C-alpha positions in Angstrom: 129.7 127.6 88.2 132.4 127.8 91.0 131.9 124.4 91.8 131.7 123.0 88.4 128.5 121.8 88.9 125.8 122.6 85.4 123.6 123.8 88.8 125.1 124.9 92.1 123.1 123.4 95.3 124.4 126.5 97.6 123.1 128.8 95.1 120.1 126.7 94.6 119.3 127.1 98.6 120.6 130.3 98.5 118.1 132.3 96.3 115.5 130.0 97.7 116.1 131.2 100.8 116.4 135.0 100.4 112.6 134.6 98.5 111.6 133.9 101.6 113.6 135.2 104.3 111.2 138.3 104.8 108.1 136.8 105.5 110.6 134.2 108.6 112.4 136.8 109.9 110.1 136.9 113.4 110.1 134.7 115.8 105.7 134.2 116.0 104.5 132.8 112.7 100.2 132.5 111.5 99.7 129.8 109.0 98.6 126.8 107.4 100.2 123.5 107.8 100.2 120.8 104.6 99.9 119.1 106.7 103.3 118.3 108.4 105.5 117.3 111.1 108.6 116.2 111.5 110.3 113.8 114.7 113.6 113.8 114.5 116.5 111.2 115.7 118.5 112.3 117.8 118.7 111.6 121.6 116.5 109.2 121.2 114.2 108.3 123.2 114.4 111.9 124.4 114.1 113.7 120.8 112.8 116.7 118.8 108.8 116.9 117.6 107.1 119.3 115.9 105.0 120.8 113.4 106.3 122.1 110.1 104.1 125.2 108.9 104.8 127.9 106.4 104.2 131.6 106.4 101.5 131.2 104.3 97.6 131.3 104.7 95.2 128.7 102.6 95.7 125.4 100.7 99.5 123.9 101.4 98.4 120.5 100.8 101.3 120.3 98.0 103.6 121.7 100.5 104.2 118.0 101.7 102.5 115.9 99.1 104.7 113.7 97.8 102.1 112.0 96.0 101.6 115.5 93.8 105.7 116.2 93.2 105.8 114.4 89.7 106.2 117.3 87.3 107.9 119.5 89.7 111.4 120.7 89.3 114.1 120.5 92.3 114.4 124.7 92.8 110.2 124.2 93.0 111.4 121.4 95.6 113.5 123.9 97.3 110.9 126.6 97.5 108.2 124.5 98.4 110.7 123.3 101.8 112.3 126.3 101.9 108.9 127.7 103.4 108.3 125.0 106.1 109.4 126.7 109.4 110.1 123.3 111.6 109.1 124.2 115.2 110.5 121.7 117.8 109.9 120.5 121.1 111.9 117.6 123.4 109.4 114.6 124.2 109.9 111.3 125.5 108.7 109.2 122.3 106.9 106.4 124.9 105.3 109.9 126.9 102.4 110.4 124.2 99.7 111.0 127.2 101.3 113.4 129.3 103.4 114.7 127.1 101.4 118.4 127.2 100.1 120.9 124.4 102.9 120.8 122.0 102.7 117.1 121.2 98.8 116.8 121.5 99.1 119.5 118.5 101.8 117.8 116.7 99.6 114.4 116.7 96.7 116.4 115.7 98.5 117.8 112.8 100.2 114.9 111.5 96.2 113.1 111.5 94.6 115.6 109.9 93.1 115.2 106.2 93.5 119.1 105.6 96.0 122.2 105.7 95.4 123.1 109.5 95.9 126.9 110.8 98.1 127.5 113.2 99.9 129.8 115.2 102.8 129.2 116.0 105.3 131.5 119.1 108.8 130.8 118.9 111.5 130.9 121.6 113.6 133.0 119.2 113.9 133.6 116.0 113.5 130.4 113.3 118.0 129.5 111.9 119.4 127.3 110.1 119.3 126.7 106.0 117.1 124.4 104.1 117.9 120.7 105.4 118.2 117.2 103.2 117.7 114.0 104.0 118.2 111.2 102.8 115.3 109.5 103.4 112.9 112.6 104.9 111.6 115.6 102.9 113.8 118.5 103.3 111.9 121.7 105.4 113.7 125.2 106.0 115.0 126.5 109.4 113.9 125.7 113.1 113.4 127.1 115.9 112.4 126.1 119.8 108.2 126.2 120.1 106.8 127.9 123.0 103.0 128.5 122.4 101.2 126.6 119.5 97.2 127.1 118.6 95.7 125.1 116.0 92.3 125.9 114.1 90.1 123.1 115.0 92.0 120.2 112.8 89.7 117.2 111.1 91.0 113.9 110.9 91.2 111.7 108.0 88.3 109.7 109.3 90.2 106.1 108.1 93.5 107.4 110.1 91.2 108.6 112.7 88.9 104.8 112.9 92.8 103.4 113.5 93.8 105.8 115.9 91.1 105.2 118.7 91.3 101.4 117.7 94.2 101.0 120.8 93.4 96.7 120.3 94.6 97.0 116.9 98.1 95.8 115.6 100.2 98.7 113.8 101.3 96.5 111.2 97.4 95.5 110.7 96.7 99.6 110.5 99.2 100.7 108.1 97.9 97.6 105.8 93.9 98.5 106.3 94.9 102.4 105.2 96.3 101.4 102.1 94.3 98.5 100.9 91.9 101.3 101.9 93.3 103.9 99.7 95.3 106.2 102.3 97.9 108.1 100.5 101.3 106.9 102.0 102.5 110.1 102.6 99.9 110.6 105.5 100.0 106.5 106.9 103.7 107.3 107.7 103.1 110.8 109.0 100.3 109.4 111.2 102.9 106.0 111.9 105.3 108.9 112.9 103.2 110.4 115.8 102.0 107.1 117.6 98.8 107.3 116.2 98.7 103.2 115.6 99.2 100.0 117.2 97.9 99.0 121.1 97.7 101.5 123.6 100.4 100.2 125.6 103.2 99.5 123.0 102.8 103.2 120.9 105.2 105.9 120.8 107.1 108.6 118.2 108.8 107.3 115.5 111.5 109.0 114.0 110.1 110.7 110.8 113.0 108.9 108.9 112.4 105.5 110.6 108.8 105.8 109.9 109.0 106.3 106.5 111.0 103.0 105.7 108.8 101.2 108.0 105.6 101.6 106.2 107.0 101.2 102.9 108.5 97.9 104.1 105.6 97.0 106.3 103.2 97.8 102.7 105.7 95.7 100.8 106.2 92.7 102.9 102.1 92.0 103.0 102.1 92.1 99.3 104.6 90.6 98.4 103.4 87.3 100.4 100.3 88.0 97.5 102.6 88.4 94.7 105.2 85.2 95.4 101.7 82.6 95.3 100.5 84.1 91.6 101.7 83.1 88.4 104.2 84.4 87.0 104.1 87.5 83.7 105.1 85.3 80.0 107.1 87.6 78.7 110.2 90.1 79.7 108.5 94.2 80.1 110.6 97.0 80.5 108.3 100.4 82.2 110.9 103.6 82.2 110.9 107.1 83.3 112.7 110.3 83.1 112.3 112.7 86.0 114.7 115.0 87.9 117.3 114.1 86.0 117.1 110.4 87.0 116.3 107.9 84.3 114.8 105.1 85.4 114.1 101.5 84.3 111.9 98.8 85.3 112.8 95.5 84.1 110.3 92.4 85.0 111.5 89.0 84.2 109.6 85.6 83.7 110.7 84.4 86.8 109.7 83.7 90.6 109.9 86.5 92.3 113.4 88.3 93.0 114.4 92.1 93.5 117.0 94.2 92.8 117.5 98.1 92.9 120.7 98.9 91.5 121.7 102.9 91.4 124.7 104.9 89.3 125.0 108.2 91.0 127.5 110.3 88.4 129.9 113.1 89.4 128.4 116.0 91.0 125.1 114.4 92.3 123.4 113.7 95.6 125.6 110.9 96.8 128.8 110.8 94.5 129.9 114.6 94.9 133.6 114.5 94.8 134.8 111.5 92.5 135.3 111.6 89.0 134.0 108.3 88.4 130.3 107.0 88.3 129.5 105.0 91.3 127.2 102.2 90.8 125.2 100.3 94.3 122.9 97.4 94.2 121.1 95.6 97.2 118.5 92.6 96.4 116.9 89.9 97.4 115.8 86.1 96.2 112.5 84.3 96.8 113.4 83.7 100.3 113.9 87.8 101.4 116.4 89.2 102.8 117.8 89.1 106.9 119.9 92.0 106.5 118.8 95.8 106.4 119.7 97.1 102.3 122.3 98.6 102.5 121.3 100.8 99.8 118.6 102.1 102.6 114.9 103.3 102.6 115.0 103.4 98.5 115.5 99.9 98.3 111.7 99.3 100.2 109.9 101.9 98.6 110.6 100.8 95.3 109.8 97.3 96.7 106.6 98.0 97.8 105.8 100.0 94.7 106.6 97.0 92.2 104.4 95.1 94.8 101.7 97.1 94.4 101.8 96.5 90.3 102.1 92.7 90.5 99.5 92.5 93.1 96.6 94.6 91.3 97.5 92.2 88.0 97.2 89.2 89.7 100.6 88.3 88.8 104.8 87.9 90.4 107.6 88.1 88.2 111.9 89.2 89.1 112.3 92.6 88.7 116.1 94.7 88.5 115.3 98.9 88.7 118.4 100.1 87.3 118.5 103.7 88.2 121.2 106.7 86.7 121.3 109.3 88.4 122.7 112.3 86.0 124.6 115.6 87.5 121.1 117.2 87.2 120.3 115.7 90.4 122.2 118.1 92.8 120.4 117.3 96.1 119.0 114.4 98.1 115.2 114.9 98.5 114.1 111.3 100.4 112.5 108.5 99.5 109.2 109.6 98.3 111.5 109.9 94.4 111.9 106.8 94.2 108.7 105.7 95.5 106.6 108.3 93.6 109.3 108.3 90.2 108.9 104.2 90.4 105.3 104.4 90.5 104.8 107.2 87.5 107.3 104.3 85.3 104.4 101.8 86.1 101.6 103.5 85.0 103.4 103.9 82.0 102.6 100.9 78.8 106.2 99.0 79.1 107.5 97.8 76.4 108.0 93.9 76.0 110.0 91.4 74.1 110.7 87.7 74.1 113.9 87.9 75.9 116.2 88.9 78.5 118.7 90.2 75.4 116.1 92.5 73.7 115.1 93.9 77.1 118.6 94.8 78.3 119.7 95.8 74.6 116.8 98.3 74.5 117.1 99.8 77.9 120.8 100.6 77.2 119.9 101.5 74.0 117.6 104.1 74.6 117.5 105.6 78.0 120.6 104.5 80.3 123.8 105.8 79.0 126.0 103.1 81.2 126.1 99.9 78.8 123.8 96.5 79.2 127.8 94.7 80.4 128.5 97.5 83.5 124.7 96.7 85.2 125.3 93.0 84.8 128.3 93.1 86.3 127.1 94.6 89.6 123.5 92.9 89.7 122.8 89.8 92.2 120.0 89.0 90.0 121.0 89.3 86.2 124.2 87.5 87.0 121.7 84.2 88.8 119.5 84.6 85.9 122.6 84.8 83.3 125.1 82.5 85.2 123.8 80.5 86.8 123.1 76.8 85.9 119.4 75.7 85.7 117.1 72.8 85.9 116.5 74.2 82.2 120.2 74.4 81.3 120.4 70.4 81.8 116.6 69.6 80.3 118.1 71.9 77.5 114.7 73.7 76.9 113.8 77.0 77.9 115.4 80.7 76.9 118.0 80.5 79.5 121.3 79.2 77.8 120.2 81.5 74.3 119.5 84.4 76.6 123.0 84.4 78.0 125.1 82.9 75.0 123.2 86.6 73.3 123.4 89.1 76.5 127.3 87.5 76.5 127.7 88.6 72.7 125.8 92.1 73.0 127.5 92.9 76.2 130.8 91.2 76.2 130.2 89.1 79.0 131.2 85.6 78.9 127.8 84.0 79.4 129.0 81.2 80.1 131.4 82.0 82.9 130.7 80.5 86.3 130.0 83.6 88.1 128.8 84.7 92.3 125.4 85.8 92.3 127.2 89.2 94.0 127.2 91.3 97.0 125.4 94.1 98.0 128.2 96.6 97.6 129.7 99.6 95.9 130.9 99.9 92.7 132.6 101.9 90.1 131.3 102.3 86.6 
């Protein structure tokens, strides 16, 4: 490839666009929305809102249901999303009831349980290539909507009930729907169109904000249960590989703490030009964090997924997620990629170990390419686990000191050095 990459993101998008261009090069489209909507953020509080639809009628649910995307390739995902034309309509986020037919229709689509047949007349032919975001799923070309008609959308009953309860707080609605089994992606869509909360407080929420808000609310609620549960008895390693991303989820027999570490290889989505691996980390200890995680929405998506597992097992643990994004990961595809792949990893049978040394040795010998020393150097949680003096050190009991010595011996880290707990930052590996 001219760009020097194994797969060229420009060509991948080009070929996908060419495949679907004939059906999209008109200013009127009839199709079935998966259902899917997109709420923009530029110009807030006056933003572009609207449904997304492909030029295809039938069951298109798979085009916008990340929970179904476990086995797809980057190329398939680009094809899925290139088909989705984004209709835009300028609206005030606070004007839910008096915004007109397009505003009402956008909300109806977001609340639907199945694909919604619709016809859209655009002011011009949809233009622009497929758009990729760090939080939201990509979408195809866009155009302002002139007229929109829907064919009797059917609401998801649980979401419909929350929608009509104007005394129910939005946080309680989100948590209740998740507990009752509604898909997170559907909750996020409904949240984005102001479907939840006390009547006077409802408003549109930009898609990328709604995704992280829902992940965060669910995760924080689950953590309340996690923090009072008994700890696990061993070190566990869960592993998964998808979209040229390698995942290790390490659970430790400690009180709740959490860290997401991402290693981006050269020629990947967030490291396109550097010749070195870039590593980023955000973490929290038992009392949580006050500031927004520098690593972004992925942090809250993965934290929620881990707490889903722990609360289902009635257990507490410390967690470190190590992610290697290799060169085949050529485009950012959204936070769903983190949430669903962490979930997929946690559905597997874990490998169990008696020490942190053994767990890290397995992870870096069998799944990850980056040595344990580099993960430890960038990690706030692992440093804290290995280097901070704890009660056990004074009592000369437990595994703490031997763990530190063993890991130091195998990784080359001075296990007796008094290191700090690290900071949320980017590092070169």
